[in-house]
KOLBAVO-403299 format. One line per field, with one value per residue (C-alpha): residue number from 1; x, y, z; residue in three letters. Coordinates in Angstrom, 1 decimal. Example, Ala and Ser with C-alpha at 12.3 -4.5 7.8 and 13.67 -1.06 7.14 Angstrom:
// KOLBAVO-403299
k	c(1|2)
u	c(12.3|13.7)
v	c(-4.5|-1.1)
w	c(7.8|7.1)
r	c(Ala|Ser)
This chain:
// KOLBAVO-403299
k	c(1|2|3|4|5|6|7|8|9|10|11|12|13|14|15|16|17|18|19|20|21|22|23|24|25|26|27|28|29|30|31|32|33|34|35|36|37|38|39|40|41|42|43|44|45|46|47|48|49|50|51|52|53|54|55|56|57|58|59|60|61|62|63|64|65|66|67|68|69|70|71|72|73|74|75|76|77|78|79|80|81|82|83|84|85|86|87|88|89|90|91|92|93|94|95|96|97|98|99|100|101|102|103|104|105|106|107|108|109|110|111|112|113|114|115|116|117|118|119|120|121|122|123|124|125|126|127|128|129|130|131|132|133|134|135|136|137|138|139|140|141|142|143|144|145|146|147|148|149|150|151|152|153|154|155|156|157|158|159|160|161|162|163|164|165|166|167|168|169|170|171|172|173|174|175|176|177|178|179|180|181|182|183|184|185|186|187)
u	c(0.0|1.2|2.4|4.5|7.9|8.1|11.8|12.7|12.7|10.5|12.4|10.8|10.8|10.6|7.4|6.2|2.5|1.3|-2.3|-3.4|-6.4|-7.7|-9.9|-8.2|-5.9|-3.9|-6.8|-9.4|-7.3|-8.9|-7.1|-3.6|-4.4|-5.6|-2.3|-0.1|-1.9|-1.7|1.9|3.1|0.8|2.8|6.2|7.1|8.3|6.4|9.2|7.1|3.6|2.3|-0.8|-0.6|-3.2|-4.2|-1.3|1.1|4.2|3.5|2.8|5.9|8.1|7.3|7.6|10.9|12.3|11.3|12.8|16.1|15.9|17.9|15.7|12.5|12.1|8.5|6.1|2.3|0.0|-3.7|-6.1|-6.2|-6.5|-10.0|-11.2|-12.3|-10.4|-8.5|-7.4|-3.7|-1.8|-0.9|0.1|2.4|3.9|4.1|6.7|9.0|8.8|11.9|9.7|5.9|4.3|1.3|0.4|-0.3|-3.1|-4.5|-4.4|-5.9|-8.8|-9.4|-9.7|-11.8|-14.1|-15.0|-16.1|-17.5|-18.1|-17.6|-17.2|-13.5|-13.0|-13.2|-9.8|-6.4|-4.4|-0.8|2.6|6.2|9.8|12.0|15.5|15.2|12.0|8.7|5.8|2.1|-0.8|-4.1|-7.5|-8.5|-11.1|-10.2|-11.8|-9.5|-6.5|-7.5|-8.0|-4.7|-2.8|-4.5|-4.9|-1.5|1.0|1.1|2.2|4.5|6.3|6.9|10.2|8.7|6.1|6.6|7.0|8.4|8.1|9.4|11.7|14.0|14.7|15.3|19.1|19.0|16.6|19.4|21.9|21.5|22.9|25.9|26.8|29.5|29.0|30.0|33.4|33.0|29.3|28.2|24.8)
v	c(0.0|3.5|5.6|8.7|8.0|10.9|10.2|11.5|15.1|16.5|17.4|20.3|19.9|22.6|22.0|23.8|24.1|24.5|25.2|24.3|26.3|28.5|30.4|30.9|33.6|33.5|35.5|32.8|29.7|27.6|24.4|25.9|27.8|24.5|22.8|25.8|26.3|22.6|22.0|25.1|24.4|21.2|22.8|22.4|25.4|26.7|26.8|28.3|28.7|29.4|29.1|28.1|27.5|24.0|23.9|21.0|23.1|25.7|23.0|21.0|24.1|25.1|21.6|21.0|24.2|23.0|19.6|21.3|23.6|22.1|24.2|22.1|18.7|18.1|19.4|19.1|20.1|20.6|20.6|19.2|15.6|15.0|13.9|17.1|18.4|20.9|18.5|17.8|17.6|13.9|14.3|17.1|15.5|11.8|11.9|13.6|10.7|8.5|6.3|6.1|5.9|3.7|3.2|6.9|6.8|3.6|5.1|8.3|6.5|4.4|7.6|9.4|6.4|6.4|10.1|10.5|6.9|5.9|9.5|9.0|7.3|10.7|11.6|10.7|11.5|10.5|10.7|9.9|10.8|12.9|14.3|13.2|15.3|13.8|14.9|14.5|15.5|16.0|17.0|20.6|20.6|21.8|18.6|16.4|18.4|18.0|14.3|13.9|15.9|14.7|11.1|10.4|13.2|14.5|11.1|10.2|13.6|13.3|11.7|10.4|8.2|4.5|1.9|4.0|7.3|9.2|11.5|8.7|7.5|11.0|10.8|7.7|8.9|9.9|7.1|5.7|9.0|8.9|5.2|4.6|1.9|-1.5|-2.8|-4.7|-3.9|-3.7|-2.1)
w	c(0.0|-0.8|2.1|2.9|4.5|7.0|7.7|4.2|3.2|0.5|-2.6|-4.6|-8.3|-11.0|-12.9|-16.0|-16.9|-20.5|-21.3|-24.8|-25.8|-28.6|-26.2|-22.8|-21.5|-18.2|-16.6|-17.2|-17.4|-14.6|-15.5|-15.6|-12.3|-10.7|-11.5|-10.6|-7.3|-6.4|-7.2|-5.4|-2.4|-1.7|-2.1|-5.8|-7.9|-10.9|-13.4|-16.2|-17.3|-20.8|-23.0|-26.7|-29.3|-30.5|-33.0|-33.2|-34.0|-31.3|-28.6|-29.6|-29.6|-26.1|-24.7|-26.6|-25.0|-21.6|-22.2|-23.1|-20.1|-17.1|-14.8|-15.7|-14.3|-15.2|-17.8|-17.3|-20.2|-19.9|-22.9|-26.4|-25.5|-26.9|-30.3|-32.0|-35.0|-32.9|-30.2|-31.2|-27.9|-28.1|-31.7|-30.7|-27.7|-28.1|-30.9|-28.4|-25.9|-25.5|-23.3|-23.0|-19.7|-20.5|-16.8|-16.5|-19.0|-17.4|-13.9|-15.1|-16.7|-13.7|-11.5|-14.1|-14.6|-10.9|-11.2|-14.7|-15.8|-19.4|-20.6|-19.6|-23.0|-24.6|-23.2|-24.7|-21.6|-22.1|-20.5|-21.1|-20.6|-22.9|-22.2|-18.6|-18.2|-17.2|-19.4|-18.5|-20.8|-19.0|-20.3|-20.3|-17.5|-14.0|-12.6|-14.7|-13.6|-10.0|-10.5|-12.3|-9.7|-6.5|-7.6|-9.4|-9.7|-6.2|-4.9|-7.8|-7.7|-3.9|-3.0|0.3|-1.5|-0.9|-2.3|-5.2|-6.9|-10.0|-8.0|-6.8|-10.3|-11.8|-11.6|-13.8|-16.5|-18.9|-18.1|-21.6|-22.9|-20.6|-21.1|-23.6|-26.3|-25.2|-26.4|-29.6|-30.0|-33.6|-33.3)
r	c(Met|Met|Ala|Ile|Asp|Glu|Ser|Lys|Ser|Phe|Ile|Pro|Leu|Asn|Ile|Ala|Val|Leu|Thr|Val|Ser|Asp|Thr|Arg|Ser|Leu|Ala|Asp|Asp|Lys|Ser|Gly|Thr|Thr|Leu|Ser|Asp|Arg|Leu|Thr|Ala|Val|Gly|His|Arg|Leu|Ala|Ala|Arg|Glu|Ile|Val|Thr|Asp|Asp|Val|Glu|Lys|Ile|Arg|Ala|Val|Val|Lys|Ser|Trp|Ile|Ala|Asp|Pro|Gly|Val|Asp|Val|Val|Ile|Thr|Thr|Gly|Gly|Thr|Gly|Phe|Thr|Gly|Arg|Asp|Val|Thr|Pro|Glu|Ala|Ile|Glu|Pro|Leu|Phe|Glu|Lys|Arg|Met|Asp|Gly|Phe|Ser|Ile|Ala|Phe|His|Met|Leu|Ser|His|Ala|Lys|Ile|Gly|Thr|Ser|Thr|Ile|Gln|Ser|Arg|Ala|Thr|Ala|Gly|Val|Ala|Gly|Ala|Thr|Tyr|Ile|Phe|Cys|Leu|Pro|Gly|Ser|Pro|Gly|Ala|Cys|Arg|Asp|Gly|Trp|Asp|Gly|Ile|Leu|Ala|Ala|Gln|Leu|Asp|Tyr|Arg|Thr|Arg|Pro|Cys|Asn|Phe|Val|Glu|Ile|Met|Pro|Arg|Leu|Asp|Glu|His|Leu|Arg|Arg|Ser|Lys|Ala|Gln|Gly|Ala|Thr|Ala)
């Protein structure tokens, strides 16, 4: 069973929040505000916050810049995960993944199903790792952002969570980039 190990210290992460929307501004971005408020309330740092329109190249450019930024540990996007013609967040982000995190989508849909039933299938929530940066793509509703943060991300981005969490493996995310090719390898 999951628990917090109080003998360990909390390690604050630098988390960037990207809202994908054709209609929102920072002043009325409830989903981005929900995520920003929740992550700072527990002690993480808001590394950056932006809003971009539902455009593959614009979304990808912002996320790529955050992946390359050593001051960003985690990227959370909100919006653009549905099925309408303008929903392109997975198409923009998934090609950047070095490794997909299929369990995130499953866990998100389990939480969501308990609240909204079969309507959860209308979301293409996704996650992965790129350049030693965790990336999570949540739907655009404040409720979905609350569920994703409270039900999954708050625990997994807390070093004290047991039996395991994402923070403890962060130093090893890029080990494949640091490893020299094996002697005699042909591939």
